[in-house]
C-alpha positions as CSV (number, residue, x, y, z in Angstrom):
1,M,196.0,111.4,-22.5
2,V,192.4,112.2,-23.0
3,V,190.1,110.6,-25.5
4,G,186.5,111.4,-26.1
5,I,183.8,109.0,-27.4
6,A,180.6,110.6,-29.1
7,Q,177.4,108.7,-28.9
8,E,176.1,110.5,-32.2
9,Q,174.7,109.6,-35.4
10,H,176.3,112.3,-37.2
11,A,180.3,112.6,-37.0
12,D,180.4,116.1,-38.4
13,R,178.2,117.6,-35.7
14,C,180.7,116.2,-33.2
15,R,183.6,117.9,-35.4
16,L,181.6,121.2,-35.2
17,L,181.2,120.9,-31.5
18,A,185.0,120.4,-31.1
19,Q,185.9,123.2,-33.5
20,W,183.6,125.5,-31.7
21,R,185.0,124.7,-28.1
22,Q,188.5,124.2,-29.5
23,L,188.7,120.8,-28.1
24,T,192.3,119.3,-28.9
25,W,192.2,115.8,-27.9
26,P,190.8,112.6,-30.1
27,I,187.3,112.1,-30.3
28,L,186.2,108.8,-31.4
29,H,182.7,108.2,-33.1
30,D,180.3,105.6,-31.9
31,P,177.0,106.0,-33.8
32,I,175.9,102.2,-33.0
33,N,176.8,102.5,-29.4
34,V,179.0,99.4,-29.4
35,M,180.2,100.6,-25.7
36,Q,176.6,100.0,-24.7
37,V,176.5,102.9,-22.5
38,T,173.3,103.4,-20.7
39,G,173.7,107.3,-20.0
40,V,176.1,110.1,-20.5
41,P,178.3,111.6,-19.6
42,I,180.7,108.8,-18.4
43,E,184.3,109.1,-17.4
44,V,186.7,105.9,-17.5
45,A,190.2,106.0,-16.2
46,L,192.4,103.3,-17.7
47,D,196.0,102.9,-16.7
48,E,199.0,102.0,-18.8
49,H,198.1,98.6,-18.7
50,G,194.6,99.0,-20.1
51,I,193.1,98.4,-17.0
52,V,190.0,100.2,-15.7
53,R,191.0,101.9,-12.4
54,S,188.0,104.1,-11.9
55,L,184.5,104.9,-13.5
56,R,183.3,108.5,-13.1
57,P,186.7,109.5,-11.2
58,S,186.6,112.6,-9.0
59,L,188.0,115.6,-10.8
60,E,189.3,116.8,-7.5
61,T,191.4,113.7,-6.8
62,L,192.0,112.5,-10.5
63,E,195.5,114.1,-10.8
64,R,196.9,112.9,-7.3
65,E,195.1,109.4,-7.6
66,F,195.5,108.7,-11.1
67,L,197.5,111.1,-13.4
68,N,200.5,111.1,-11.1
69,R,200.7,107.4,-10.3
70,T,202.4,104.5,-11.8
71,F,200.2,101.4,-11.6
72,A,201.5,97.7,-11.6
73,P,199.8,95.1,-13.2
74,D,197.2,93.2,-11.2
75,D,198.7,89.8,-12.0
76,A,202.0,88.5,-12.7
77,T,201.2,88.0,-16.5
78,P,203.3,90.8,-18.5
79,P,201.1,93.2,-20.2
80,E,200.7,93.0,-23.8
81,E,202.4,95.7,-25.9
82,P,199.9,98.4,-27.2
83,R,198.6,97.4,-30.7
84,A,197.2,99.7,-33.3
85,A,193.7,99.2,-34.2
86,V,193.4,96.8,-37.3
87,R,190.8,96.9,-39.9
88,P,188.7,93.7,-39.5
89,D,188.8,91.4,-42.4
90,L,185.3,91.6,-43.7
91,A,185.6,88.4,-45.9
92,V,186.5,86.5,-42.8
93,L,183.4,88.0,-40.7
94,R,181.2,87.3,-43.9
95,R,182.2,83.5,-43.8
96,L,182.1,83.1,-39.9
97,A,178.5,84.8,-40.1
98,E,177.3,82.4,-42.6
99,Q,178.9,79.4,-40.8
100,D,177.9,80.2,-37.2
101,G,174.5,81.9,-37.9
102,S,174.2,83.3,-34.6
103,C,173.0,86.8,-33.6
104,Q,176.3,87.7,-32.3
105,A,178.1,86.7,-35.6
106,W,175.9,88.5,-37.7
107,R,175.9,91.6,-35.3
108,S,179.6,91.5,-35.5
109,L,179.6,91.7,-39.3
110,G,177.2,94.5,-39.1
111,D,179.4,96.5,-36.6
112,A,182.3,96.0,-38.6
113,L,180.7,97.4,-41.9
114,V,179.3,100.5,-40.1
115,L,182.5,101.2,-38.4
116,W,184.9,100.4,-41.3
117,A,183.2,100.1,-44.8
118,G,181.7,103.7,-44.7
119,P,178.5,104.8,-46.3
120,G,179.1,102.3,-49.0
121,G,178.7,99.5,-46.6
122,V,175.1,100.4,-45.1
123,D,173.0,98.2,-47.4
124,E,175.2,95.2,-46.4
125,A,175.0,96.1,-42.8
126,I,171.2,96.4,-42.8
127,H,171.4,92.8,-44.3
128,A,173.6,91.6,-41.4
129,Y,171.7,93.1,-38.6
130,T,168.5,91.8,-40.3
131,R,170.0,88.2,-40.1
132,A,171.0,88.8,-36.4
133,L,167.4,89.6,-35.7
134,R,166.3,86.4,-37.6
135,A,168.4,84.5,-35.2
136,Q,167.3,86.5,-32.1
137,P,164.5,88.6,-32.5
138,D,164.7,90.3,-29.1
139,D,168.2,91.5,-29.5
140,G,167.7,95.4,-28.5
141,D,171.4,96.0,-29.8
142,A,170.6,94.8,-33.3
143,H,167.5,96.7,-33.5
144,F,169.0,99.9,-32.3
145,R,172.1,99.6,-34.7
146,L,169.6,98.5,-37.6
147,G,167.6,101.8,-36.9
148,V,171.0,103.7,-37.2
149,C,171.6,102.1,-40.6
150,Y,168.2,102.8,-41.9
151,R,168.4,106.5,-40.9
152,T,171.8,106.8,-42.4
153,R,170.2,105.5,-45.6
154,S,167.3,107.8,-45.4
155,E,169.7,110.8,-45.3
156,S,171.8,109.7,-48.3
157,E,171.7,110.4,-52.0
158,H,169.8,107.0,-52.4
159,P,167.2,106.8,-49.7
160,K,164.5,104.0,-50.2
161,P,160.9,104.6,-49.2
162,G,160.0,104.2,-45.7
163,D,163.8,104.2,-44.6
164,F,163.0,106.8,-41.8
165,Q,160.0,105.2,-40.4
166,T,161.6,101.7,-40.3
167,A,164.6,103.4,-38.4
168,V,162.1,104.8,-35.8
169,D,160.2,101.6,-35.5
170,H,163.6,99.5,-34.7
171,W,164.6,102.2,-32.2
172,M,161.1,102.0,-30.5
173,T,161.5,98.3,-30.2
174,A,165.0,98.4,-28.8
175,R,163.8,100.8,-26.2
176,A,160.8,98.7,-25.4
177,L,163.2,95.8,-24.9
178,Q,165.5,97.8,-22.7
179,P,163.8,101.0,-21.3
180,H,167.0,102.0,-19.4
181,R,169.1,102.7,-22.4
182,Y,169.4,106.6,-22.5
183,I,171.0,106.9,-25.9
184,W,168.1,104.8,-27.5
185,R,165.4,106.9,-25.9
186,R,167.2,110.2,-26.7
187,R,167.6,109.1,-30.5
188,I,163.8,108.8,-30.7
189,E,163.2,112.1,-28.7
190,Q,165.7,113.9,-31.0
191,Y,163.0,113.8,-33.9
192,G,160.0,113.6,-31.6
193,P,157.2,116.2,-30.6
194,R,158.3,119.2,-28.6
195,L,156.0,118.2,-25.8
196,T,158.0,114.9,-24.9
197,K,161.5,116.8,-25.8
198,P,163.8,117.0,-22.8
199,Y,165.9,119.7,-24.1
200,P,167.0,121.3,-27.6
201,F,169.2,118.9,-29.2
202,Y,171.2,121.3,-31.5
203,D,170.1,124.8,-30.9
204,W,174.0,125.5,-30.2
205,V,174.9,125.0,-34.0
206,P,173.7,128.5,-35.2
207,T,175.8,129.7,-32.2
208,A,178.9,127.6,-32.8
209,T,179.1,128.6,-36.6
210,S,178.7,132.3,-35.9
211,A,181.3,132.1,-33.2
212,I,183.8,130.1,-35.6
213,R,183.4,132.6,-38.6
214,A,184.1,135.6,-35.9
215,R,187.5,134.0,-35.4
216,G,188.2,133.9,-39.0
217,D,187.7,130.4,-39.4
218,Q,185.5,128.2,-41.6
219,P,183.0,125.9,-39.7
220,V,182.8,122.4,-40.2
221,E,180.2,121.9,-42.9
222,L,177.2,119.5,-42.1
223,K,176.6,117.2,-44.5
224,V,172.9,116.5,-43.2
225,S,170.8,119.6,-42.5
226,L,169.3,119.9,-39.3
227,T,165.7,119.1,-38.9
228,G,163.3,121.3,-37.1
229,S,162.6,118.7,-34.3
230,E,166.6,118.9,-33.8
231,L,166.5,122.5,-33.3
232,A,163.2,123.1,-31.3
233,G,163.1,123.3,-27.8
234,P,160.5,121.8,-25.3
235,K,157.1,123.0,-25.2
236,Q,154.8,122.7,-22.2
237,G,151.5,123.3,-24.0
238,W,149.6,124.2,-27.2
239,E,149.6,127.6,-28.8
240,A,146.2,129.1,-28.7
241,G,144.1,127.8,-31.6
242,P,145.4,125.3,-34.4
243,D,147.4,126.6,-37.1
244,T,148.0,124.0,-40.0
245,G,148.2,126.2,-42.8
246,K,145.4,128.0,-44.8
247,P,144.1,125.9,-47.5
248,P,144.9,127.4,-50.7
249,D,142.6,125.1,-52.6
250,P,139.7,124.4,-50.3
251,E,137.2,123.3,-53.1
252,G,139.7,120.9,-54.6
253,R,140.0,122.4,-58.1
254,I,143.6,122.0,-58.7
255,E,144.6,118.9,-60.9
256,R,146.0,116.0,-58.7
257,D,149.5,114.8,-59.4
258,M,148.5,111.5,-61.2
259,Q,152.0,110.8,-62.7
260,D,153.8,110.9,-59.4
261,L,155.9,113.6,-60.5
262,V,156.8,114.5,-56.7
263,L,157.2,111.4,-54.3
264,A,155.9,111.9,-50.6
265,E,157.2,110.1,-47.6
266,V,155.6,110.4,-44.3
267,T,157.3,109.6,-41.1
268,V,155.3,109.5,-37.6
269,I,157.2,109.8,-34.3
270,P,156.3,108.0,-32.1
271,P,154.6,105.6,-34.4
272,K,152.2,104.9,-31.4
273,V,150.9,107.2,-28.6
274,K,148.4,107.2,-25.8
275,P,145.1,109.3,-26.2
276,G,145.9,113.0,-25.7
277,E,149.6,112.6,-26.5
278,A,151.2,114.2,-29.4
279,V,153.4,113.0,-32.4
280,R,155.5,114.8,-35.0
281,I,154.8,114.5,-38.5
282,H,157.9,114.5,-40.9
283,L,156.9,115.1,-44.6
284,A,159.6,114.6,-47.2
285,L,158.6,115.8,-50.9
286,R,161.2,114.8,-53.6
287,P,160.9,115.3,-57.4
288,N,160.8,112.0,-59.1
289,E,164.0,111.6,-61.0
290,A,162.5,108.8,-63.1
291,R,160.1,111.1,-64.4
292,K,162.8,113.9,-64.9
293,A,160.8,116.0,-62.5
294,R,162.2,119.3,-60.8
295,W,160.8,122.1,-58.8
296,S,159.7,125.2,-60.8
297,D,162.2,128.0,-60.9
298,E,159.2,130.3,-60.0
299,D,158.3,128.4,-56.9
300,K,160.4,125.9,-55.5
301,T,158.6,125.8,-51.9
302,P,155.4,123.6,-51.8
303,R,152.5,124.6,-49.7
304,V,151.2,122.2,-47.0
305,W,148.0,122.2,-45.1
306,I,146.2,119.4,-43.0
307,D,142.6,118.6,-42.5
308,L,142.0,118.3,-38.6
309,P,139.1,116.5,-37.2
310,P,137.4,118.1,-34.3
311,N,139.4,118.2,-30.9
312,W,142.7,117.6,-32.6
313,R,145.4,120.2,-32.4
314,A,148.4,121.1,-34.6
315,Q,151.3,123.6,-34.4
316,A,152.4,125.6,-37.3
317,L,153.9,123.7,-40.4
318,L,157.6,124.1,-40.8
319,F,159.5,123.8,-44.1
320,I,163.1,123.1,-44.2
321,T,164.9,123.1,-47.6
322,A,167.9,120.7,-47.6
323,P,171.2,122.6,-48.6
324,T,172.0,121.4,-51.9
325,D,174.3,121.3,-54.6
326,R,171.6,120.6,-57.2
327,P,170.9,123.8,-59.2
328,D,168.6,121.8,-61.4
329,G,165.9,122.0,-58.8
330,T,165.9,118.2,-57.6
331,Q,166.5,118.9,-53.9
332,P,164.0,117.4,-51.4
333,Q,161.7,119.6,-49.3
334,Y,161.0,118.9,-45.9
335,M,158.0,119.7,-43.5
336,E,157.4,119.2,-39.7
337,C,154.2,119.4,-37.6
338,D,153.3,118.5,-33.9
339,I,149.8,117.1,-33.9
340,G,148.0,116.4,-30.6
341,T,145.4,113.6,-30.4
342,P,142.1,113.8,-28.6
343,A,142.0,112.5,-25.1
344,D,139.2,110.0,-25.9
345,A,140.9,108.8,-29.4
346,N,141.8,105.3,-29.8
347,G,142.5,102.9,-32.4
348,T,144.0,104.0,-35.9
349,S,143.3,107.4,-37.0
350,R,143.7,108.5,-40.7
351,L,144.3,112.5,-41.4
352,L,144.9,114.0,-44.7
353,A,147.6,116.5,-45.6
354,H,147.5,118.3,-49.0
355,A,150.5,119.5,-50.8
356,L,150.5,122.1,-53.6
357,Y,153.4,122.7,-55.9
358,E,154.7,123.8,-59.2
359,V,156.9,121.1,-60.9
360,C,158.3,120.8,-64.3
361,H,159.1,117.5,-66.2
362,G,160.1,116.4,-69.6
363,E,162.3,117.7,-72.1
364,D,160.3,120.9,-72.8
365,G,160.4,121.9,-69.0
366,T,156.6,122.8,-68.8
367,S,155.7,123.9,-65.3
368,H,152.7,122.3,-63.8
369,L,150.7,123.5,-60.5
370,L,149.5,120.0,-59.0
371,R,148.1,119.1,-55.8
372,Q,148.7,115.8,-53.8
373,D,146.7,114.4,-51.0
374,I,148.8,112.7,-48.5
375,P,147.4,110.2,-46.1
376,L,148.8,110.5,-42.2
377,T,148.3,107.3,-40.3
378,I,148.3,107.8,-36.4
379,M,148.0,104.7,-34.0
380,I,146.4,105.4,-30.7
381,G,146.1,103.2,-27.8
382,K,146.8,102.4,-24.3
């Protein structure tokens, strides 16, 4: 039989691809790379005894040398009967982690929580991987898996400030520890600037959904909307002239959002670059539920522009509104922009982005036109 294993953060994207290509074999989901693969694709041929007979077998000889053969055990020990996967006992793993205290014990608990406890286990998984790193700070696997958990929480209904940036920071640390890990590098490039992107990661999604609908089927619904960086392809250079939005309030006359009716969160990918390299800015704007804030019915799309110092470059801003079942106007709004640093820059640079939006709050639902000045911190160094 054929079984696939997807090294993918989002299982529903894998299901959409399988639906589009009409793949009929089971596909397992490995978001935290428990297989520790360094690159894809890989092919593994396992015989009826569970023994690996070939890595990357030749497709020309696979049928003759593997599929049509019966293998004998490599030793005199009778093979064990196949066993179904059993859900691990989380209580036992918790106790072992507390007693043992090793990186491996805490990482095993984190793995079980991610793979078996579902979205509700993400906070405890973050705690487990954090304890693993406390025991062994240079464990690349724990850093990568902790990044997966923070990214998962950042995309949930209950994100915490800084989750996305923390995910990227842990992925960057993992890659620095083991640069040969292809999966880790691609997870960062998935959200990074176009100048360093090897290929478009999810440009096939619109084609897939259209083809599935043309067959009369309903495409798998993606729970997390695609970011602009995931859809964008590589770019060799900058467009002529910066385009960071026209300042609708150049003299700063519009009232500032002093009540924090809209919360802004900035993620910079990668967090640090060499002089002349580019970063991608991800800006999330969320109405503050604690203030009972929501976007105005008249205008739910904020306007954002960036003050660029001399010799800095930027590509056009891109807004992506998350698909939402929130008719009350509380859905987050996302903006992305690639920014190029000067060749002679060094140290920590602080730019300013400005957001202009109409927001309502309170019982009366009065609409306010407000402005928020958002700092962008970019670290540059050799």
